[in-house]
C-alpha positions, 0 to 999 in steps of 0.5 A: 467488482465491488470494492466494499466486498473486496475490502470485506475479504481483507482480514490482516492489516498491512497485507495487500491483496491483489484484486486486478491487473492492468497491463504490467500494474497490479491493483491492490487493496489493503487495510492499514493501522499503526506504523509500517516501516521505512523503505523505498522502491528503487525502480518503481513508483507507488500510487496510494489512493485512500478509499476510507479513513486517513493516513500519513506518509512520512518522508525524510523532508516532511509528511503528506497527509491523505484523507478519503478520496486523496491520492499520492504517488511516491516516486521511485527511490524515495524513502517513505513510511506509511502510518495510519492512526486509525484503520484506513483502507487504501488502493495501491497501484504498483508494477508487478515487480514491486516488492512489498517492503522494497529494500528492507525485509520485516515481519510485515513483508509479504511476497507477491504470492501471498498478496495474490492468495491473501484472504 
């Protein structure tokens, strides 16, 4: 699998696309730009890996800035808000049970079915 080719198929911002599965974990990619939404995942950790660009993850007690090649794991139950001032490409590793926007529902929320079939 070639990541560049996979990212070329991602046309919607903030719409994760499942590109693989390792045991009970989905490997997802997404393009980000702008501000997402404050949310948390009560039962799952979430791994962010920046492939291209930069992003910031806001937390109640501060921010984590990430550049290409950086990764950060958001522990379960921690309120966070991803932000990318310019287009940023990320890879996510999440359990198959992780809801896209965790404990909130917004216009940006995508079901796992949408993530599996995203173009």
